[in-house]
C-alpha positions, 0 to 999 in steps of 0.5 A, a space after each residue: 545471490 541466494 535467498 535463505 529459506 528461513 527468510 520467508 518463514 511464517 514467523 517472519 511474516 507474522 512479525 512483519 504484520 505486527 510491525 505494520 499494525 503497530 506502526 499504523 496504530 501509533 502513527 494514527 494516535 500521534 497524528 490525531 493527538 500530540 503531533 497534529 502539525 508535524 505528521 512526517 515526524 509522527 510517521 518516523 516515530 511510529 516506524 521506530 516504535 513499530 520496529 522496536 516492538 517487532 524486534 523485541 517480540 522476535 528476540 524473545 524467542 516467540 514462535 508460532 506456538 502462541 498462534 495455536 493457543 489462539 486457535 490459529 492453525 499453522 496454515 493461517 497465513 496461507 489461508 487467512 492472509 489472502 482474505 486480509 489482503 482482499 479486504 484491505 485492498 477493497 477498503 483502500 479502493 473505497 477510501 483513496 480510489 482504484 488508482 492507488 490500489 493498482 499502484 500498490 499492486 503494480 509496484 509490489 509485483 514489479 519489486 517481486 519480479 525484479 528481486 526474483 521472489 516470484 517464479 515468472 520474473 518477467 511476467 511480474 515485471 511487465 504486469 507490475 509496470 502496466 498496473 503501476 502506469 494504469 494506477 498513475 493514469 487514474 490518479 492523474 485523471 482523478 486529480 484533474 477532475 477534482 481541480 475542475 470541480 474546485 473551479 468557480 463557475 466562470 473559470 469552468 466555462 472558460 475551461 470548457 471553451 478552451 477544451 472545445 477549441 483545442 478539439 476543433 484544432 485537432 480534427 
């Protein structure tokens, strides 16, 4: 299986970024306004609108020349995209926690290694699995802590007593 060199051109990445931005904005608008009850339907409609928008821009023959008019150099994706990824990962980490960030990075690295998108295939697969498992562990740990915080005082005391008894039997 060979990968075409034009598949990973800066223009394609730009259109994928436009797809993600349009999808996020439309989903947010639909979920907050019209479709408050049905968020899954809002997600599907947002993806369709995002695909139509990016496909329409792709078919117009729009090239990277318009980015130069906006004072973006040809290496904007190389220089700017890592900063965007870092800022987004910090925001996601603040909003949903480190477990989600590790799960996203791990799954991205695993997929990149699995489909030979990176040079060190097995490194990507192994580190992707480790990051994904660590992220899942952190998510599960956080959900247990939240469920403990939601308990009333009597249930918390019962839970603590059961945990102490289980620790005694392990020793």
